[in-house]
Structures are given as structure tokens and as C-alpha cells.
C-alpha positions in Angstrom: 57.2 17.0 -26.1 59.9 19.7 -26.0 60.2 21.3 -28.9 57.9 23.6 -30.2 57.3 24.3 -33.9 55.9 27.7 -34.0 56.6 31.4 -36.2 57.0 33.1 -32.9 60.3 33.7 -30.9 58.3 34.4 -27.8 54.8 33.5 -26.4 54.6 34.4 -22.9 51.1 34.0 -21.3 49.8 35.4 -17.7 53.5 35.7 -16.4 53.5 36.4 -12.1 56.5 37.1 -10.7 56.7 37.5 -6.8 59.3 37.9 -3.9 60.2 35.8 -1.1 57.4 37.7 0.9 54.6 36.7 -1.7 54.7 40.8 -3.2 53.5 40.5 -6.0 55.8 42.6 -9.0 54.5 41.0 -12.1 50.9 40.2 -12.9 49.0 38.5 -15.7 51.5 40.0 -18.6 51.3 38.2 -21.7 53.2 39.1 -25.3 54.3 37.3 -28.4 57.2 38.2 -30.3 57.0 37.6 -33.9 60.2 35.8 -35.8 62.4 38.4 -37.3 60.8 41.7 -35.2 62.1 44.3 -33.0 59.5 44.0 -30.1 59.8 47.6 -28.0 58.8 47.3 -23.8 58.1 50.2 -22.6 56.7 52.3 -18.8 58.3 53.8 -16.9 60.7 52.8 -14.5 59.8 50.2 -11.9 57.0 49.0 -14.5 58.4 45.3 -14.3 60.0 45.5 -17.8 63.4 43.8 -16.9 61.8 41.7 -14.7 60.0 40.3 -17.2 62.9 39.7 -19.5 64.5 38.1 -17.4 62.2 35.8 -17.0 62.1 34.7 -20.3 65.8 34.3 -20.8 66.2 32.7 -17.0 67.7 34.9 -15.6 65.9 36.2 -12.3 67.3 36.5 -9.0 67.4 33.6 -6.6 64.7 35.5 -4.3 62.2 35.6 -6.4 59.6 33.2 -8.0 57.8 33.5 -11.3 54.8 31.2 -13.1 53.2 31.4 -16.1 50.5 29.6 -18.4 52.7 29.4 -21.3 56.4 30.5 -22.1 58.2 29.4 -25.1 61.2 31.4 -26.0 63.1 30.2 -29.5 61.4 26.8 -30.2 61.6 25.6 -26.3 58.7 25.6 -23.3 61.0 27.1 -20.7 58.3 25.4 -18.2 58.8 21.8 -19.6 62.4 21.8 -19.5 65.6 21.2 -16.3 67.4 24.0 -15.3 70.4 22.7 -17.1 68.5 22.4 -20.1 66.9 26.0 -20.1 70.7 27.1 -19.1 72.2 25.6 -22.4 69.3 26.2 -24.7 69.0 30.3 -23.2 72.9 30.2 -23.5 72.8 29.3 -27.3 69.9 31.1 -28.4 69.6 34.2 -26.6 71.8 37.0 -26.5 71.6 39.4 -23.7 72.4 43.1 -23.8 72.3 45.1 -20.7 72.2 48.9 -19.5 75.1 49.1 -17.6 78.2 48.7 -19.1 80.6 49.5 -17.1 79.3 46.4 -14.8 78.8 43.7 -16.9 82.2 43.6 -19.0 85.4 43.0 -16.1 87.8 45.6 -16.2 91.2 43.4 -15.9 90.4 40.8 -18.4 90.5 41.6 -21.8 87.8 41.7 -24.8 89.2 38.6 -26.0 88.9 36.8 -23.1 85.2 38.0 -22.2 84.2 37.3 -26.1 85.3 34.2 -26.1 83.8 32.3 -23.1 80.6 32.2 -23.9 81.0 30.5 -27.1 83.2 28.2 -26.5 80.7 26.5 -23.8 77.8 26.4 -25.6 79.7 25.1 -29.1 82.8 22.7 -29.5 84.8 25.2 -31.2 87.9 25.9 -29.6 89.8 29.3 -28.5 91.2 30.3 -32.0 88.1 29.5 -33.7 86.3 31.3 -31.4 88.7 34.7 -32.0 88.6 34.5 -35.9 84.4 34.2 -35.6 84.8 37.4 -32.6 87.0 39.3 -35.3 83.9 39.1 -37.7 81.2 40.3 -35.5 83.5 43.0 -33.9 84.4 44.2 -37.6 80.1 43.8 -38.4 79.3 45.8 -35.1 81.4 48.7 -36.5 85.2 48.1 -35.1 87.8 48.8 -38.1 90.3 47.5 -36.3 89.0 43.8 -34.2 92.4 42.5 -33.5 93.5 45.7 -31.7 90.1 45.6 -29.9 90.3 42.2 -28.9 93.5 42.7 -27.0 92.1 45.6 -25.1 90.9 46.1 -21.2 86.9 47.3 -21.4 88.5 50.4 -19.5 90.3 51.8 -22.6 87.3 51.8 -24.2 84.3 54.4 -24.4 81.0 53.7 -23.1 79.7 53.7 -27.0 82.3 50.9 -28.2 82.0 48.6 -25.0 78.3 48.7 -26.0 79.2 47.7 -29.0 81.3 44.9 -27.5 78.0 43.5 -25.5 76.1 43.9 -29.0 79.1 41.6 -30.4 79.2 39.1 -27.6 75.6 38.9 -27.7 75.7 37.3 -31.5 78.5 35.2 -31.1 76.3 31.8 -30.8 74.1 33.0 -33.5 71.0 33.9 -31.2 67.1 33.3 -32.3 66.5 36.4 -29.7 68.8 39.5 -28.3 67.3 40.9 -25.2 68.5 44.4 -24.9 67.8 46.6 -21.5 67.9 50.2 -22.1 70.8 49.9 -24.2 71.4 53.3 -25.4 71.3 54.3 -21.5 74.2 56.9 -20.2 75.2 57.4 -23.9 74.8 60.6 -25.7 72.4 61.1 -28.6 74.8 60.4 -31.3 76.4 57.4 -30.3 72.5 56.4 -28.6 71.6 56.7 -33.3 74.5 55.0 -34.1 73.4 52.0 -31.8 70.3 51.8 -32.8 70.8 51.4 -36.2 73.2 49.4 -35.9 70.1 46.7 -33.7 67.9 47.9 -37.0 70.9 46.5 -39.5 71.2 43.6 -37.4 68.0 42.8 -37.7 67.2 43.4 -41.1 70.4 41.4 -42.0 69.9 38.4 -39.8 66.5 38.2 -38.8 66.9 37.8 -35.3 64.7 39.3 -33.2 64.9 41.6 -30.4 63.2 42.8 -27.6 63.8 46.2 -27.1 63.3 47.7 -23.4 63.3 50.9 -23.0 61.5 53.7 -21.1 61.8 56.5 -24.1 58.4 55.8 -26.0 59.9 57.8 -28.8 62.9 55.8 -29.2 60.9 52.3 -29.6 58.1 54.8 -31.9 61.3 54.8 -34.2 62.8 51.6 -34.1 60.3 48.4 -33.4 57.5 47.0 -35.2 55.1 45.9 -32.2 55.3 46.8 -28.5 53.8 46.8 -25.3 53.1 48.9 -22.4 53.7 48.0 -18.7 52.5 49.4 -15.8 53.2 48.5 -12.1 53.8 45.0 -13.5 50.8 44.9 -16.3 51.3 45.1 -19.6 48.0 48.2 -20.8 48.3 47.7 -24.4 50.2 46.1 -26.5 50.1 45.9 -30.9 51.6 46.6 -34.1 53.6 50.2 -33.2 51.7 51.7 -36.0 48.2 50.8 -34.7 49.1 52.0 -30.7 50.7 55.0 -31.8 47.6 55.6 -34.2 45.5 54.3 -31.9 46.6 54.8 -28.2 43.2 52.7 -26.2 45.3 53.2 -22.4 45.0 56.7 -20.7 48.9 55.9 -19.7 49.9 55.1 -23.6 48.1 58.0 -24.2 49.9 60.3 -21.1 53.5 58.7 -22.3 52.9 59.6 -26.1 51.8 63.4 -25.0 55.2 63.6 -23.4 57.4 62.8 -25.7 59.6 65.8 -26.1 59.6 67.3 -29.6 62.2 69.8 -31.9 59.7 72.3 -31.0 59.8 72.9 -27.3 61.8 76.0 -26.2 65.1 75.9 -24.4 63.8 76.9 -21.0 60.2 75.0 -21.0 60.9 72.5 -18.6 60.2 68.6 -20.0 56.6 67.2 -19.2 55.5 64.5 -17.1 52.9 62.0 -15.6 52.1 63.1 -12.2 52.9 60.6 -9.3 54.6 57.3 -9.6 54.6 53.8 -10.1 53.3 52.5 -7.0 55.6 49.2 -5.7 53.1 47.6 -3.3 49.6 46.3 -3.9 49.9 44.9 -7.3 48.2 41.7 -6.7 44.5 44.0 -6.6 41.8 43.1 -9.3 41.7 46.9 -10.0 43.1 49.2 -11.9 46.8 50.4 -10.5 46.7 53.0 -12.5 44.1 54.3 -11.4 45.3 56.8 -8.5 47.3 58.7 -11.6 44.6 58.5 -14.6 42.9 61.6 -15.7 39.6 59.4 -16.6 39.4 57.1 -13.9 35.8 55.9 -12.9 34.7 54.0 -9.7 34.7 51.1 -10.9 38.3 51.2 -11.6 38.7 50.2 -7.9 37.9 46.5 -8.3 37.4 45.9 -11.9 39.3 46.0 -15.1 38.0 45.1 -18.7 40.9 43.7 -21.2 39.9 44.5 -24.9 41.7 43.0 -28.0 40.8 43.7 -31.9 43.0 43.3 -34.5 45.7 41.8 -32.4 45.1 45.6 -30.5 45.2 44.8 -27.0 44.4 47.3 -23.5 43.3 46.9 -20.3 41.0 49.7 -19.3 37.4 50.1 -18.0 37.1 52.8 -21.1 35.6 51.5 -24.6 
């Protein structure tokens, strides 16, 4: 059976992504996104956040290969349906909001044509009906004159306005899941807050699950219900946002929390950072990928990592 009866919007177990040369990019990663929650996926650049999300919504590049023990998205088992069925299901039930607003919207096509296309493709509505719906959604995301905005080209809009257009496009088909990939990148702090408050209101009013991808742990703390921390293609800790922040178990999570900027930081004081970098190769090891940067690493970490889970709080580390 393809239909799955489950309250969770996403169930992912043991995702593995590799390139055409067999290099592991994401390994043994799992997450559950409950219906109506904002789920944060955090980690430094190169941690595998976007690849994990694109695996869920059928947007992985053709040269990458993935497998999983289980992958349920918006009530469908994505491992048991055809490519054509995946495209139709994701098009109707999942919205994608990219981090790059400049390249996602075609600069020479009016907003009204770009926002209507997906809706027409996945419904039996015509252009007039789609534009009426678009006007309502543009109003919902903060535009006071949606008819005027529909006739604009993207280059006539600010970065914050373009991001609201992307959010409106993601809402057109009444999705069950929205994937927001670094949605506040390149926006100033005032617009960042406006965009994130918009996500919160969408989540509250429409009960849509949101997968919020970010390198900003402080942002995820303020807006997510649950979260997963990724490092070098592996989920190293996950749980409710409250439990992870109040009792972080993995040394990587602890360091990420420690470097969140505070209002007390002096103007001349440099921002804190974790020494080293996220490794790109050798991710298929049975040892801990964080060990070379970890202040608490032990000899056993080179060959073995222990999984822990208690009351829904998971972490992958040899420390108890």
C-alpha cells in the first residue's frame, strides 16, 4: 500500500546519500517531523542539511544516489512509488523555499506567471482562478496591493519582498510540508525577523509542518519546536528544542550553543567559532566524524560511536 496513516509529516530512517564515485555525503541519518510543528535542521555549511531535505522532496541532483530504510513524506511512502507519482505528490503536498531569491525567480517573467504555473500544473484550475488565489496568499504574506505585485518582475522587488513571493509560491497548493532552506540568508536583521514571524504565523494559522534549515542555532532556538543537529552528513543529536538547549549531550551541539552571539558582546570583540572545518571525505567511517575537532575525544572515537536515546532525546557519542 502507498497510503500511510500516520500523524507525522515526515518519517526518515537511515538516509544514505552518495555521489557517482561512491563518496558518502549523508550517512545513517534519521528524523521525525510531527504534523504542525516547526522542525529545525542545523549545522555548519557542508553538514548535509540541504541534501537531506532535497532527498525528502525529490530534488536531489541526478548524479547523486540515495537509499533509506524508510521515507514517509506527507502520508506517502516515497520508496514505493514511481518517479512520476513522486513528482505529483511532492508538487501538491510540499513547498520549497530556497535561500537564493535572486536565481530562484526568473528575472524576466512577471510574478503572476511564475506563481500560477505550479498551481495550474497540480490542480484543475485555470489562470484566472490561480491568480485570484495568488492575490489572497500575497495578502496573507504581507503585500498590501497584491494585484500590483503580480504584475511586477522580480528585479523590481527587494530581497525581503522576493522571499515573501517565494513563501507565497510554496503556499499555493495548500501543502502539508514547507521546506525553508536558509530562508533569511542575505536579508538584514529587521527583514529576517519579519520573515521568521511570517513562518510562525503560517505554522500557527494553517498547521503546516515546516522544515527550517539553518546554520543559525539561535534562530532555530527561537522558532522551532524540535530540531536535529547535523555534522558531516550525520545527525548527531535530536529532540525537542527545549530538551536540546537545556541539556545538550553532544560536544558539537554544546559548542554551537556556546558560540551563539549575545547582546553582551563588545563591538570590537570577534565572534567565537569552532576551530577546524567540516570534512568532506572519509564520511563512511564507523568512528566519530567530529573527533578531530572535539575537545572531549577519546581513542575509541576513531573506530566506534554509541547511540543513545531517552524520552525522545537522541545523541550519537561515546560520552554518557
